[in-house]
C-alpha positions, 0 to 999 in steps of 0.5 A: 500500500502506498502513502504520501511518505512511501508511494506504492508500486502503483502510485498513480501520481508518479505514472500520470502524464503531466496533463492527465486528470486524477482523483485522490481518496484519503483514508479519513474519507468515510466513503473511501474504502467502499469506493475502492471496493467498487473500483476493485470489483470493476477492474476484476470483472474487466480483467476476467473478461479478457486479456490482462497483464499480471500487473492488473491482478497485482494492482487489484490485490493491492486495492484490497489491502488499501481498502482494509487500511482505509477502513482501519484508518478512518475508524481509528480516527472516528471518521468512519461512516456507520451507514456506509454499507447502506449508502453504498447499496443505495448508490449501486441501485441508483447507478443501475437505474441510470445505466438502464435508462441510458441503455433504453435511450440508446436502444430507442435511438437504434430502433430507427423510424 
C-alpha cells in the first residue's frame, strides 16, 4: 500500500502524464474504502473478461489491502461512516437505474423510424 511518505508500486501520481486528470481518496474519507471496493470489483470483472497483464491482478490485490487500511484508518480516527454499507447499496441501485435508462435511450435511438 502506498502513502504520501512511501508511494506504492502503483502510485498513480508518479505514472500520470503531466496533463492527465486524477482523483485522490484519503483514508479519513468515510466513503473511501467502499469506493475502492467498487473500483476493485470493476477492474476484476474487466480483467476476467479478457486479456490482462499480471500487473492488473497485482494492482487489484493491492486495492484490497488499501481498502482494509482505509477502513482501519478512518475508524481509528472516528471518521468512519456507520451507514456506509447502506449508502453504498443505495448508490449501486441508483447507478443501475441510470445505466438502464441510458441503455433504453440508446436502444430507442437504434430502433430507427
